[in-house]
N, C-alpha and C positions, 0 to 999 in steps of 0.2 A: 504494500500500500504506500501511497505517497503522503506528503507532509500533513495535509488537512484531514485525510482519512484517519491517520494515526491520532490526530488531535481530537477528532470527533468523539472518541470513546471517553475522553476526559475533558470535554469542552467546558465543564463547570468547575474544573480545578482552579484553585486560587494560588497554587504553588508553581511559581515560575521555573524553578530548577527541575521540577518533575516534568513540566511541559518541554523544557529543553531536552531532557533525556528521551522523551518520546520521539524526537526528530533528529537527535544527534547522530545515530548510526548512519542515516542517509546523508546528513550534512558532511560528516567526516569523509565518507566514501566519495562524495561528489568533489570534495577538495583534493583528496589524495587517495587514489585507488590502492596504493601500496600499504596504506595503514591498516593493519589487522589488529583490531582492538577487542580484547576478551576480558572485560572488567571483572568477571567472576573469579579470575585468577588473582585479583588484587583486593578482594573484599575486606581483608584485615586493614589495609591502609585506608581504604575508602570509608570504612565504618567509623573512623576517628573523627569525621566531620559530618554534620547533619546535612549540609547542602550537597556534599559529594554523594551521600547516600540517596538523596532525593533524585539526583541525576541518574544514579545507578538504577533506582527503582523504575524511573521512566524508560531507561534503556531496556530493562528486562521486559517491560510491558510492550515495547516496540517489537521485540523478538517474538513474544507470544502472539501478538496480533498478526504479524506476518506469517507465522506458522499456521494459524487458523485460516487465514485468507488463502494462502497458497495450497492448502489441502482441501479446500471447499469445492463442492460440485459447481458452484457459481463461477469460481475462477476458471475452472477447466472448460466449462461450457461456453462462457462468454469470450474467453481468449481464443478458443477454437473457432468460434463464429467470426470474430473480428479478423483472425488470421486469414480465413477464406476471402474476406472482403479486400484485404490489402495485398495479398500475395501477388495478384496480377500487376500491381503497381511497382513491384520490386524486381521485376525481371532484369537481369543483367547487372545487378548490384550484389554486394557482399552481405547486405542486410538480411538477417534471419527473420523471417516473417513472424514466427512465434514470439520471439523476444520483443520485436517492435509492437506486436499486438498486446503483449503483457504490459509494456510500458504505457502504451496508449490507453489501455483500459484503466490503469491506475490514475493517469492524469485526468481522464474523463470523470472518474468518480469524484475527484477533488472539484472539478468544474461543476458537477451537478450539486455537490454539497453547497457551493457558493450560490449558485443560481436559485436553489430552493431554500436558502437561508437556514441551513442546518448547522452551520458553524458561524461564529463571529470572527471573521478573519482579522479585524482590527485588534481584537483582544488577543488573538494568537500572536501577532507581532508585538503587542505590548508586553506579553510575558517574556518574549525573547529579548526585548530591550531591558527588562527589569532584572535580569540575572546578574550575579557577581562574576564579571569576566575573569577575575583572578582565580575564582573557584573553577571556572571552565578550563583555564590553562592548567591548573593543578590536577584536575581530573585526567586530562590528556597526558600530563607528565607521569602521573602514577601508573598509567597504562602503557608506559615505556615508549611514548612518542617523543622523538627528538625534536627540539625547537618547536614546541607546541604553540608558542606565541605567533608563529606564522599563520595559524588558522584564523586569528582574530580579524584580519583585514577581510578575508573571505566572508566570515560570519557577519561582520558589520555591513558589508555590501549586500548580503542576502536580505538583511532587514531593511536597509535603506532603499533598495530597488523594489522591494515588495512585489516581485513579479508574479506571485501567485494570484493576484487580482486579475491578471491578464488571461487566466485560463478559461474564462467565459467567452473570450474571443478566439474562435477556433483557428483563425489564421495564425494567431500567436501561439496557440497550442501546437500547431504543426511546426512552427518555427522552433519551438522547444524540442520537438521530436527530431527535427533535422540536426540540431546541435548535438543531440545525444548520438545520432547515427554517425555524425562526423567524428565524434570523440571515440566511439567504439570501433567503427569499421572504416573510417576515413572517407565516408561517402556523403556528398552533398546532393540533395534532391534538386532536380531542375524545377523551374518555376511551374511548368506544366504538371509535374508530379506533385508538387506542393498543393496546387489547386485541386487536383484529383483526390489527393489524400484528405484534404479538408472536406470535400463533398462526401467522401465515403464515411468519414467520422460523423458528419452531421446526419447522414442517413441512418447510421447505426445508433446514434443518440436517440432517435425517435422510438427505437425499440427498448433501449436501456433505461430511459427516463421513467418508465412505468414500474420498473422492478429493481432499480439500483439500491433502494433502501433495504431490500431483502438481505443482502450480505451483511449490512451493518446490524440489522436485527439478529441475524443468526450468530454473528460473532459475539454480540452483547450477551446472549444467553449462555455462552460458553466461557465467559471471562469470570 
């Protein structure tokens, strides 16, 4: 799941460091794919500070939600369906249709949460602003990350740019997918492919909109 989908399950939380933990696994991977963080290995050091443990608890919640999502029938069925729609557009590229469908589904779920006012995106960003950044750096340092301060510029730009607001504009959602494809496979879509992909996603959205809350309800019952 993407950022706002993770936040959805704890959207009433008043704990900024816990909310940070909910999205930190994805933020750190987006910043540096070589960072392999396993905080359970450092639980003794983390438990010495309440804010560090709040981040840890959010991190563990993230892992649990991802496990439930990726093992669900909803994920398999909808990813397979979206894969069928987008595969013809990827002919001649290195992009793997299943992975792109997986990512697109997650971004669309975030988009639908925003459109249907299921999360307060402003409050989400407020939480991320309110955290103690020294605590964030210490969390990364304890997890054996060298030069953890290097993450802060990326983190602050993520908040400042607030690009999650743009997910309701599907041309910008496709732009985000294009950037991911370039990062992973070195592939940039042509303008024609971008237009076609946007049309495909908008068509798929008409099916998804009536049932997208099902997966959130299902996961909620299992937490």
